[in-house]
Every structure is written in C-alpha cells, then in structure tokens.
C-alpha positions as CSV (number, residue, x, y, z in Angstrom):
1,M,30.9,-4.7,57.5
2,N,34.4,-4.1,56.3
3,L,35.7,-6.4,53.6
4,I,39.1,-5.0,53.4
5,P,41.4,-5.4,56.5
6,L,43.2,-2.5,58.0
7,E,46.6,-3.9,57.2
8,L,46.0,-3.5,53.4
9,Y,45.1,0.1,53.8
10,L,48.2,0.6,55.9
11,A,50.3,-1.3,53.4
12,L,49.1,0.8,50.5
13,S,49.7,4.0,52.6
14,A,53.2,2.9,53.3
15,I,53.8,2.2,49.7
16,L,52.5,5.6,48.6
17,F,54.6,7.3,51.3
18,A,57.7,5.4,50.2
19,I,57.1,6.5,46.5
20,G,56.7,10.0,47.7
21,V,60.0,9.9,49.7
22,L,61.8,8.4,46.8
23,G,60.4,11.1,44.6
24,V,61.7,13.8,46.9
25,I,65.1,12.2,47.3
26,I,65.8,11.1,43.7
27,R,64.2,13.8,41.5
28,R,65.6,17.3,40.9
29,N,62.6,18.9,39.2
30,A,60.8,21.2,41.6
31,I,57.3,20.3,40.3
32,I,58.0,16.5,40.7
33,I,59.3,17.1,44.2
34,F,56.1,19.1,44.9
35,M,53.9,16.3,43.6
36,S,55.9,13.7,45.7
37,I,55.2,15.8,48.8
38,E,51.4,15.8,47.9
39,I,51.5,12.0,47.5
40,M,53.1,11.7,51.0
41,L,50.3,13.9,52.4
42,N,47.6,11.7,50.7
43,S,49.2,8.6,52.1
44,V,48.9,10.0,55.5
45,N,45.3,10.9,54.8
46,L,44.6,7.4,53.8
47,S,46.0,6.2,57.1
48,F,43.8,8.6,59.1
49,V,40.7,7.5,57.3
50,A,41.5,3.8,57.7
51,F,42.1,4.1,61.4
52,S,39.0,6.3,61.7
53,R,36.9,3.6,60.1
54,Y,38.6,0.8,62.0
55,M,37.9,2.5,65.3
56,S,34.5,3.9,64.3
57,D,35.6,7.3,65.3
58,P,35.1,10.2,63.0
59,T,38.0,12.2,64.4
60,G,40.5,10.9,61.8
61,Q,38.1,11.8,59.0
62,I,37.7,15.3,60.4
63,F,41.5,15.7,60.7
64,V,41.8,14.8,57.0
65,F,39.9,18.0,56.1
66,F,42.5,20.0,58.0
67,V,45.4,18.2,56.3
68,M,43.7,18.9,52.9
69,A,43.3,22.6,53.8
70,V,47.0,22.8,54.7
71,A,47.8,20.9,51.4
72,A,45.8,23.4,49.4
73,A,47.6,26.3,51.0
74,E,50.9,24.6,50.3
75,S,49.9,24.1,46.7
76,A,49.2,27.7,46.2
77,I,52.3,29.0,47.9
78,G,54.5,26.3,46.5
79,L,53.4,26.9,42.9
80,A,53.9,30.6,43.4
81,I,57.5,30.0,44.6
82,I,58.2,27.7,41.6
83,L,56.9,30.3,39.2
84,A,58.9,33.1,40.8
85,L,62.0,30.8,40.7
86,F,61.4,30.0,37.0
87,R,61.0,33.7,36.2
88,K,64.3,34.5,37.9
89,K,66.5,31.6,36.9
90,Q,64.7,30.1,33.9
91,T,64.9,26.7,35.4
92,I,63.0,24.5,37.8
93,Y,65.7,22.1,38.6
94,V,66.6,22.5,42.2
95,D,70.3,21.6,41.9
96,E,70.9,24.4,39.3
97,V,69.2,27.0,41.5
98,N,71.4,28.7,44.2
99,L,69.8,32.0,45.1
100,L,71.9,32.6,48.2
101,K,75.1,33.1,46.2
102,D,73.7,36.1,44.2
C-alpha cells in the first residue's frame, strides 16, 4: 500500500535536480558546485527508487547502490582535486583558477 503517488516523488526529484543545476550554473565556489552535483545524483537516486517501488522491481534499488559507489569515488577524487587546487592557487573559486595558462 503506497500512500504517496509516484508523481510527488518525481516532482521532488525534479525540484532537487533543478536546484543542483542552478547551483552548478550560478555558483563559482568549487565546493558548492561539488555539493550541487551530489544533489543531482541524489535526485536521480530518488527517481530510481520511486520507479522501482512503483513497478515492484528491485532493479532500480540495486542500481542506486552502484550510483552511490560512483558518488563516493567522485567525492574522494573531487575533494582531492579541490585540495590540490587550493594548495596551488590559494583559492577555491573556479573563475579565478586558470591552470592552463601557467
């Protein structure tokens, strides 16, 4: 028995994805951009779980674990890149960093 309809899950997922896209487009702080990408990944995970439950098929829920593993790897590598960037340029604002000109 599902009390919340699929459309509400998808609407929430779309709102979260739009917030993530706006964060990537508007913000210049690398950490905020990084968090916005994570919000977009989580909105996709919400869609996978909602469709999985709606169709009574565990495939979507299993796929979420793979997306979470990729997000964890992206977190480790992304934070290492941000840390290296800060050590080299003393800033985390992406519009102030231009490493190809050096």
